[in-house]
C-alpha positions in Angstrom: -153.2 -119.0 -71.4 -150.7 -118.6 -73.9 -149.2 -115.1 -74.3 -150.0 -113.9 -77.7 -146.8 -112.6 -79.5 -147.3 -109.2 -81.1 -145.5 -108.2 -84.2 -145.1 -104.3 -84.5 -144.2 -103.1 -88.0 -142.3 -99.8 -87.9 -142.0 -97.8 -91.0 -138.6 -98.1 -92.4 -137.0 -94.8 -93.4 -134.5 -94.9 -96.2 -131.2 -93.8 -94.6 -128.4 -93.5 -97.2 -125.2 -91.6 -98.3 -127.6 -88.8 -99.6 -128.7 -88.1 -96.1 -125.2 -87.1 -95.0 -124.9 -83.5 -95.7 -121.9 -81.1 -95.2 -123.1 -77.5 -95.1 -121.0 -74.7 -96.2 -119.8 -72.5 -93.2 -122.0 -69.7 -94.4 -125.1 -71.9 -94.5 -124.2 -73.5 -91.1 -124.2 -70.1 -89.3 -127.2 -68.9 -91.1 -129.1 -72.1 -90.2 -127.8 -72.1 -86.6 -127.2 -68.6 -85.8 -127.9 -69.0 -82.0 -124.6 -71.1 -81.9 -122.6 -68.0 -82.9 -124.3 -65.0 -81.5 -126.8 -66.3 -79.0 -130.6 -65.2 -79.5 -131.7 -63.0 -82.6 -134.0 -60.5 -81.5 -135.0 -57.2 -83.1 -133.0 -54.8 -81.0 -135.6 -54.5 -78.1 -132.9 -56.1 -75.8 -129.4 -55.5 -75.1 -128.4 -59.0 -75.7 -130.1 -59.2 -79.0 -128.0 -60.6 -81.9 -127.7 -57.3 -83.8 -125.7 -55.9 -80.9 -123.7 -59.1 -80.9 -122.7 -58.4 -84.5 -121.7 -54.9 -83.6 -119.6 -56.2 -80.7 -117.8 -58.9 -82.9 -116.6 -56.2 -85.2 -115.8 -53.7 -82.5 -113.8 -56.3 -80.6 -111.2 -56.5 -83.4 -110.8 -52.6 -83.2 -110.4 -52.6 -79.6 -107.7 -55.6 -79.9 -105.9 -53.2 -82.1 -106.1 -50.4 -79.5 -104.9 -52.7 -76.7 -101.8 -53.6 -78.8 -101.0 -49.8 -79.1 -102.5 -48.9 -82.3 -105.2 -46.3 -82.9 -106.7 -44.1 -80.0 -110.0 -43.5 -82.0 -112.8 -45.5 -83.5 -115.6 -44.0 -85.3 -119.2 -45.8 -85.2 -121.8 -44.7 -87.4 -125.4 -46.4 -87.7 -127.9 -45.0 -90.0 -131.0 -46.6 -91.4 -130.0 -50.1 -89.8 -126.4 -50.0 -91.6 -123.2 -50.1 -89.5 -120.1 -48.4 -90.2 -117.1 -49.0 -88.1 -113.7 -47.4 -88.9 -110.6 -48.0 -86.5 -107.2 -46.5 -86.9 -105.2 -49.5 -86.0 -102.5 -51.0 -88.4 -105.2 -52.3 -91.0 -105.7 -55.9 -92.0 -102.8 -56.9 -94.2 -103.9 -56.3 -97.8 -103.2 -59.8 -99.1 -105.7 -61.4 -96.4 -108.8 -58.9 -96.4 -111.0 -61.4 -98.0 -109.6 -64.5 -96.0 -110.2 -62.8 -92.7 -113.9 -62.2 -93.4 -114.7 -65.2 -95.5 -112.6 -68.2 -94.2 -113.4 -70.0 -90.9 -110.5 -70.2 -88.5 -108.4 -67.6 -90.2 -107.1 -64.8 -88.1 -104.0 -63.2 -86.5 -105.1 -64.1 -82.9 -103.9 -67.8 -82.8 -100.5 -66.6 -82.3 -100.7 -65.2 -78.8 -97.5 -63.2 -79.2 -99.4 -60.9 -81.6 -102.6 -60.7 -79.6 -101.7 -61.8 -76.2 -105.1 -61.0 -74.4 -107.6 -60.9 -77.0 -111.4 -61.8 -76.7 -111.7 -63.2 -80.0 -109.5 -66.2 -80.4 -111.4 -68.8 -82.5 -111.4 -66.6 -86.0 -115.4 -66.9 -86.0 -116.5 -63.6 -85.0 -116.3 -61.4 -88.2 -117.3 -64.3 -90.3 -120.5 -64.8 -88.4 -121.3 -61.0 -89.0 -120.5 -61.5 -92.7 -122.6 -64.6 -93.0 -125.6 -62.8 -91.2 -125.6 -59.6 -93.2 -127.3 -58.9 -96.5 -124.5 -56.5 -97.2 -120.9 -56.6 -95.8 -117.8 -54.6 -96.8 -114.4 -54.8 -95.5 -111.6 -52.3 -96.4 -108.1 -52.1 -95.2 -105.9 -49.2 -95.3 -102.1 -50.0 -95.0 -99.1 -47.9 -95.8 -100.8 -45.7 -98.3 -102.6 -48.5 -100.1 -106.0 -50.0 -99.8 -108.0 -53.1 -100.6 -111.7 -53.7 -100.4 -114.2 -56.7 -100.8 -117.9 -56.6 -100.6 -120.2 -59.7 -99.8 -123.9 -60.6 -99.6 -124.5 -63.5 -97.1 -120.8 -64.0 -97.1 -120.6 -64.6 -100.8 -118.5 -62.3 -102.6 -120.1 -59.8 -104.8 -117.5 -57.3 -105.7 -113.8 -56.8 -105.0 -110.9 -54.2 -105.6 -107.3 -55.1 -106.2 -104.6 -52.9 -104.3 -104.9 -49.1 -105.0 -103.3 -46.2 -103.7 -104.9 -44.1 -100.8 -104.4 -40.8 -98.8 -106.1 -42.2 -95.7 -104.6 -43.3 -92.5 -104.2 -46.9 -91.6 -106.8 -48.9 -90.2 -109.8 -51.0 -91.1 -113.5 -49.9 -92.2 -116.2 -52.5 -91.9 -119.8 -51.8 -93.1 -122.7 -54.2 -92.7 -126.6 -54.5 -92.9 -127.9 -57.4 -90.7 -130.1 -59.7 -93.0 -133.8 -59.0 -92.2 -134.7 -62.3 -93.5 -132.8 -63.7 -90.1 -133.3 -60.7 -87.7 -136.7 -59.3 -89.0 -137.4 -55.7 -88.8 -134.7 -54.7 -86.6 -133.8 -51.4 -84.8 -130.6 -50.4 -83.4 -131.5 -48.4 -80.1 -129.1 -45.7 -79.0 -129.5 -46.5 -75.3 -127.9 -49.9 -75.8 -125.4 -49.1 -78.3 -124.3 -46.2 -76.0 -124.1 -48.5 -73.0 -121.8 -50.9 -75.0 -119.6 -48.1 -76.1 -119.4 -46.8 -72.6 -118.0 -50.1 -71.3 -115.4 -50.1 -73.9 -114.1 -46.7 -73.0 -114.2 -47.4 -69.2 -112.0 -50.5 -69.8 -109.6 -48.7 -72.0 -108.8 -45.3 -70.8 -107.3 -43.2 -73.4 -109.6 -44.5 -76.1 -112.0 -42.4 -77.8 -115.1 -43.8 -79.5 -117.2 -41.5 -81.6 -120.8 -42.7 -82.2 -122.9 -40.8 -84.5 -121.0 -37.6 -83.7 -121.1 -38.1 -80.0 -117.8 -38.6 -78.0 -117.2 -41.2 -75.5 -114.0 -41.4 -73.3 -112.9 -42.1 -69.8 -110.4 -40.8 -67.6 -111.0 -42.7 -64.5 -111.8 -46.2 -65.9 -113.9 -48.3 -63.7 -114.7 -45.5 -61.1 -116.5 -43.8 -64.0 -118.4 -47.1 -64.8 -119.6 -47.4 -61.1 -120.6 -43.6 -61.0 -122.6 -44.1 -64.3 -124.5 -47.3 -63.0 -125.0 -46.5 -59.4 -128.5 -45.7 -58.4 -127.8 -45.1 -54.7 -125.2 -43.0 -53.1 -121.9 -44.4 -52.4 -121.3 -44.6 -48.6 -117.6 -43.8 -49.0 -115.2 -42.7 -52.0 -114.9 -45.6 -54.5 -111.8 -47.6 -53.9 -110.0 -48.0 -57.2 -106.8 -50.4 -57.7 -105.1 -51.0 -61.0 -102.2 -53.0 -62.3 -101.0 -54.4 -65.8 -103.6 -57.4 -66.1 -106.3 -56.3 -63.4 -108.5 -53.3 -62.5 -111.0 -53.2 -59.4 -113.5 -50.7 -58.0 -115.4 -51.1 -54.9 -118.0 -49.1 -52.7 -121.1 -49.8 -50.7 -124.5 -48.1 -50.7 -127.5 -48.6 -48.7 -129.3 -50.6 -51.0 -130.0 -54.4 -50.4 -128.4 -57.1 -52.4 -125.1 -57.2 -54.1 -124.1 -55.6 -57.6 -121.1 -56.7 -59.8 -119.7 -55.7 -63.2 -117.1 -58.1 -64.4 -115.0 -58.1 -67.5 -112.4 -60.3 -69.4 -110.2 -58.9 -72.0 -112.7 -56.1 -72.3 -115.6 -58.6 -72.7 -118.7 -57.8 -70.4 -119.1 -61.1 -68.6 -122.7 -60.5 -67.7 -123.2 -64.0 -66.3 -120.0 -63.7 -64.2 -117.7 -66.8 -64.0 -114.5 -67.9 -62.3 -113.1 -64.4 -62.0 -116.2 -62.8 -60.5 -116.8 -65.6 -58.0 -113.1 -65.4 -56.9 -113.3 -61.6 -56.6 -116.5 -61.7 -54.6 -114.9 -64.3 -52.1 -111.7 -62.7 -51.9 -113.1 -59.2 -51.1 -115.1 -60.7 -48.4 -112.3 -62.5 -47.0 -109.8 -59.6 -46.9 -112.3 -57.3 -45.2 -113.2 -59.9 -42.5 -109.3 -60.5 -41.9 -108.7 -56.7 -41.8 -111.3 -56.0 -39.0 -110.2 -59.5 -37.4 -114.1 -60.1 -36.5 -116.1 -63.1 -37.2 -118.3 -61.4 -39.7 -120.6 -63.2 -41.9 -119.8 -62.7 -45.5 -123.5 -61.8 -46.2 -123.1 -58.9 -44.0 -119.8 -57.8 -45.5 -121.5 -58.0 -49.1 -124.7 -56.5 -48.3 -125.0 -53.2 -50.3 -121.7 -53.7 -52.2 -121.4 -52.3 -55.8 -118.2 -53.3 -57.5 -116.3 -53.9 -60.7 -113.5 -56.2 -61.8 -111.7 -56.5 -65.0 -108.8 -58.8 -65.7 -106.9 -59.8 -68.7 -106.3 -63.4 -69.6 -104.3 -65.3 -72.0 -106.3 -67.6 -74.3 -109.5 -67.3 -72.3 -112.0 -70.0 -72.2 -115.7 -69.0 -72.2 -118.7 -71.2 -71.6 -120.4 -70.0 -74.9 -119.6 -68.3 -78.3 -121.3 -65.2 -76.9 -118.7 -65.0 -74.2 -120.9 -63.9 -71.2 -119.5 -66.4 -68.7 -115.7 -67.0 -68.1 -114.9 -70.7 -67.6 -111.0 -70.3 -67.5 -109.2 -71.3 -64.1 -105.8 -70.0 -65.1 -104.8 -66.7 -66.3 -102.8 -68.3 -69.2 -101.1 -71.6 -70.1 -98.0 -70.7 -68.0 -99.7 -68.2 -65.7 -101.0 -68.5 -62.0 -104.7 -69.6 -61.2 -107.2 -66.8 -61.5 -107.9 -67.6 -57.6 -104.2 -66.8 -56.8 -103.8 -63.8 -59.3 -107.0 -62.0 -58.0 -106.4 -63.1 -54.3 -103.0 -61.8 -54.1 -103.9 -58.6 -55.7 -106.7 -57.8 -53.6 -105.1 -59.0 -50.3 -102.2 -56.3 -51.0 -104.2 -53.5 -52.3 -107.3 -53.7 -50.3 -105.6 -54.2 -47.1 -103.1 -51.5 -47.6 -106.0 -49.0 -48.4 -108.0 -49.8 -45.4 -105.0 -49.3 -43.2 -104.3 -46.0 -44.8 -107.8 -44.6 -45.0 -109.3 -44.7 -41.6 -112.4 -42.7 -42.5 -113.3 -45.3 -45.2 -112.7 -48.3 -42.9 -114.7 -46.8 -40.1 -117.6 -46.2 -42.5 -117.6 -49.6 -43.9 -117.4 -51.1 -40.5 -120.5 -49.1 -39.7 -122.2 -50.6 -42.8 -121.3 -54.2 -41.9 -122.4 -53.8 -38.2 -125.8 -52.4 -39.4 -126.3 -55.1 -41.8 -125.4 -57.7 -39.2 -127.8 -56.0 -36.6 -130.7 -56.1 -39.1 -130.0 -59.7 -40.2 -129.9 -60.9 -36.5 -133.1 -58.9 -35.7 -135.0 -60.8 -38.4 -133.2 -64.1 -37.9 -136.2 -65.7 -36.2 -138.7 -64.4 -38.7 -136.6 -65.5 -41.6 -136.4 -69.1 -40.2 -140.2 -69.3 -39.9 -140.7 -67.7 -43.3 -138.4 -70.1 -45.1 -140.3 -73.2 -43.5 -143.5 -71.7 -44.4 -142.5 -71.0 -48.0 -141.1 -74.8 -48.2 -144.4 -76.1 -47.2 -146.3 -73.8 -49.5 -144.2 -74.6 -52.4 -145.5 -78.2 -52.3 -149.0 -77.1 -52.5 -148.3 -73.4 -53.8 -151.9 -72.2 -55.0 -150.3 -68.9 -55.9 -147.6 -70.3 -58.2 -148.4 -72.5 -61.3 -145.0 -73.4 -62.4 -143.4 -74.1 -65.7 -141.0 -77.0 -66.4 -137.9 -75.0 -67.8 -136.1 -72.6 -65.6 -133.5 -69.9 -66.1 -131.2 -71.7 -63.5 -131.2 -75.1 -65.1 -127.8 -76.0 -66.1 -128.8 -77.4 -69.5 -131.2 -76.4 -72.3 -131.7 -74.2 -75.1 -134.7 -72.5 -73.9 -133.7 -71.2 -70.4 -133.6 -67.4 -71.7 -137.3 -67.7 -72.5 -138.2 -68.8 -69.1 -140.8 -66.3 -67.7 -143.3 -65.8 -64.7 -146.3 -63.5 -65.0 -147.2 -61.9 -61.7 -150.9 -61.0 -61.9 -153.8 -60.2 -59.7 -157.2 -61.8 -59.3 -158.5 -65.3 -60.0 -160.0 -64.2 -63.4 -156.9 -62.8 -64.9 -154.5 -65.5 -63.5 -156.9 -68.0 -64.9 -156.9 -66.6 -68.3 -153.2 -66.4 -68.5 -152.7 -70.0 -67.0 -155.0 -71.5 -69.6 -153.4 -69.9 -72.5 -149.7 -70.0 -71.4 -146.9 -72.1 -72.6 -146.4 -74.7 -69.6 -143.0 -75.5 -70.5 -141.6 -71.9 -70.4 -144.3 -69.7 -68.6 -145.1 -69.9 -64.9 -148.0 -67.6 -63.3 -147.8 -66.2 -59.7 -151.4 -65.0 -58.4 -151.6 -61.9 -56.1 -154.6 -62.0 -53.6 -155.1 -58.3 -54.0 -153.0 -55.1 -53.8 -149.7 -56.0 -52.3 -148.5 -54.0 -49.2 -146.7 -50.7 -49.8 -143.1 -51.5 -48.6 -141.5 -48.2 -49.1 -139.6 -47.2 -46.1 -139.8 -50.5 -44.5 -136.9 -53.0 -43.6 -136.2 -56.5 -45.2 -138.2 -57.9 -42.4 -141.3 -57.3 -44.0 -140.2 -59.5 -47.1 -140.4 -62.5 -44.4 -143.3 -61.4 -42.4 -145.6 -60.8 -45.4 -146.7 -64.1 -46.6 -147.2 -62.8 -50.2 -143.7 -61.3 -50.6 -142.2 -64.3 -48.9 -143.7 -66.7 -51.3 -143.0 -64.4 -54.4 -139.3 -64.3 -53.1 -139.3 -68.1 -52.7 -140.9 -68.5 -56.2 -138.1 -66.4 -57.8 -135.4 -68.0 -55.7 -133.6 -64.7 -55.2 -133.1 -64.5 -51.3 -129.3 -65.2 -51.7 -128.9 -63.2 -54.8 -129.6 -63.6 -58.6 -127.3 -66.6 -59.2 -130.5 -69.0 -58.5 -133.0 -67.0 -60.3 -135.7 -69.3 -61.8 -137.1 -67.0 -64.4 -135.1 -64.8 -67.0 -138.3 -62.5 -67.3 -140.3 -61.4 -64.4 -143.3 -59.9 -65.9 -145.9 -57.8 -64.2 -149.4 -58.3 -65.8 -152.0 -56.2 -64.2 -155.0 -54.3 -65.8 -154.5 -51.1 -67.5 -156.6 -49.3 -65.0 -155.8 -47.1 -62.0 -155.9 -50.1 -59.8 -153.6 -52.1 -62.1 -151.2 -49.2 -62.3 -151.2 -49.0 -58.5 -150.5 -52.8 -58.1 -147.6 -52.3 -60.7 -146.2 -49.3 -58.6 -146.2 -51.4 -55.4 -144.5 -54.4 -57.0 -141.8 -52.3 -58.5 -141.4 -50.4 -55.1 -141.0 -54.0 -53.6 -138.2 -55.0 -56.2 -136.4 -51.6 -56.2 -136.2 -51.5 -52.4 -135.2 -55.0 -51.8 -133.9 -56.7 -55.1 -132.6 -53.8 -57.2 -130.2 -56.0 -59.1 -133.2 -57.7 -60.5 -134.3 -54.5 -62.3 -130.8 -53.6 -63.2 -129.9 -56.8 -64.8 -132.9 -56.4 -67.1 -135.2 -59.2 -65.8 -138.4 -57.1 -64.8 -140.9 -56.3 -67.5 -144.5 -54.9 -67.8 -146.8 -56.7 -70.0 -148.8 -54.8 -72.7 -152.2 -55.8 -73.0 -154.7 -54.6 -75.9 -157.1 -51.8 -74.9 -159.4 -52.5 -77.8 -160.6 -55.3 -80.0 -161.7 -54.1 -83.6 -163.3 -56.7 -86.0 -165.5 -57.5 -88.7 -166.5 -60.9 -90.1 -163.2 -61.3 -92.0 -160.5 -59.9 -89.8 -159.9 -59.2 -86.0 -157.3 -56.6 -85.1 -156.2 -56.0 -81.3 -155.2 -52.4 -80.5 -152.9 -51.4 -77.8 -153.5 -47.5 -78.0 -156.1 -45.0 -79.5 -154.0 -44.4 -82.6 -154.0 -48.3 -83.3 -157.7 -48.4 -82.7 -158.3 -45.5 -85.2 -156.1 -47.2 -87.8 -157.9 -50.4 -87.3 -161.2 -48.7 -88.0 -159.9 -47.1 -90.9 -158.5 -50.4 -92.2 -161.8 -52.5 -91.6 -164.0 -50.0 -93.1 -167.7 -49.3 -92.3 -169.1 -50.1 -88.8 -166.6 -52.7 -87.4 -167.3 -54.1 -83.9 -165.3 -52.3 -81.2 -164.8 -53.9 -77.8 -162.9 -52.2 -75.0 -161.1 -54.4 -72.6 -161.4 -53.2 -69.0 -159.4 -55.9 -67.5 -157.5 -59.0 -68.3 -160.2 -61.1 -66.9 -162.4 -60.1 -69.8 -160.1 -61.5 -72.5 -160.9 -65.2 -73.2 -157.7 -67.6 -73.0 -158.3 -68.3 -76.7 -157.7 -64.7 -77.3 -155.0 -64.3 -74.4 -152.5 -66.7 -76.1 -152.0 -64.1 -78.9 -150.8 -61.6 -76.4 -148.2 -63.9 -74.5 -147.1 -65.9 -77.4 -144.5 -65.0 -80.2 -146.1 -61.6 -80.4 -145.9 -60.7 -76.9 -145.4 -57.0 -76.1 -143.1 -56.4 -73.1 -142.0 -52.9 -71.7 -138.6 -53.4 -70.0 -138.1 -51.7 -66.7 -134.8 -49.9 -66.7 -133.0 -47.8 -64.3 -130.6 -45.1 -65.3 -127.9 -43.1 -63.4 -130.3 -40.3 -62.7 -133.0 -42.5 -61.2 -131.8 -42.5 -57.6 -134.1 -45.1 -56.1 -134.5 -43.5 -52.6 -135.5 -40.1 -54.0 -137.7 -41.6 -56.8 -139.7 -44.1 -54.3 -140.0 -41.3 -51.9 -141.7 -39.0 -54.5 -144.4 -41.7 -55.7 -144.6 -44.1 -52.9 -143.9 -41.8 -49.6 -146.2 -39.8 -47.7 -148.3 -37.3 -49.8 -146.0 -34.4 -50.4 -147.2 -31.1 -51.9 -144.7 -31.8 -54.6 -146.6 -34.9 -55.7 -150.0 -33.3 -55.5 -148.7 -30.6 -58.0 -147.4 -33.4 -60.1 -150.8 -35.3 -60.3 -152.5 -32.1 -61.1 -150.2 -31.1 -63.8 -150.4 -34.5 -65.4 -154.3 -35.2 -65.1 -155.4 -36.6 -68.4 -159.2 -36.7 -69.2 -160.2 -40.3 -70.1 -162.2 -40.8 -73.1 -165.9 -41.7 -72.5 
């Protein structure tokens, strides 16, 4: 039998000179904002683009301060408009337009003028300009001033040199473009957190935000004290030199907690300096005690911060959240040698001179070692069980893209829903995005883990499988999902499950919460509809508004549980309009005290709290 030859006619698309386009720089930034500022967002997350815009402008003011000019920066945000006024040298008057509207224009290419700056590529402030519906820059220099106004980086108005009575410095005003960011809102908690980091890293700098003053006398010690939610076991060790500052202590919490910075930039994803710091601290402590301690025991409960200044730093993305540099500068030592030599000298000396601290630290390490060895057998069995279960894990319906993937644009959107019961998990599974959204099903109410040791994480099959699914046994470096979403019914049982899961995370993986990975899924309480329109309502206020909008006798359904919501409907609640409440921790939220109140034995204080906060449910 002869083979039949098939001719496949593919459509021929015209491909000519006209198809090759060169975008103006403004248009390129506006079409591909993610390349310049990471994700967009509306201000509900601290890494949303509107905060990156604020940071890009502030970085220039901070660089002026680091060069020795201007000790105060004023920041005002009102009705979405941002004003930043520094008291540095002021942009040279003849270059005010160029620095904000010509790509790759800036003073920082010459590393003699800005030796250890964050913004070295001349892009930052231009990106702010391109992504703002209104942008104004005004320079004050030697009793003269110049200003230029833009819209989407196109000049709309400008003034020639005029006399002024104002002090030297630069004023930048901008309004992020709502056609790109949507209806955004700057949240004080995120702005203030950003500004606090600036003053911790620049002792002597004052930032005034909407009339509120921020300054720090003790640098990274203040930073740790602000962020710790467990008591320090010994006074914070603090070491500082020209291009490096570190602070270290231990607490009784599980896990490790690090805050790392390069040239004032908070490297939230770490990088070479954080890895070197972590390894060197462990090695120096091990050598000091001259005992064969496991590094995991030395680091258990550590809370530490490291800040270094590097010439011409290389970051792994434009948003500068992870350092890639291996050297301190073109002619400087390696990051490893620089940090290693400093820690070896300072930490070793400190431990020799402060016997009380070294004794407390030794006891902490021995306690961690004792607990680890006590559960070694359980741990091994649990890992083997988790491996077998992962091959046929009925609890986990995984997604295709993960947060710890080395490549991909969507890693930050990778999520896992933790839900209870077959009907609820079934609805989510059928309506989820299988590329980005995984589902983990609980069998019922998880165990109350308050007051238990980490042994329970391995002994309890459900906790062990959840730990394995998240891949967090050895820290957050391998975390598989950026968003860990607790999805339970909005009734008392659902609230209880939510508390039990939060207790588990706060006890054994507090960094998962502190690094903003844990969320609560909001689900609608009511569906209000008529023949033309359906409105889902998340509160009584929304229900009343929906009834008023739809008019006479709409059909009202109250959802008592997630299982009642059909998959077709559920996709509206976990898609682009998903409503999430981030679980956050503040300085005053001492984990031990808080969990003891809510999850410990029934105390008279809690009984009084419950009675005082009783709410009569509507019929």
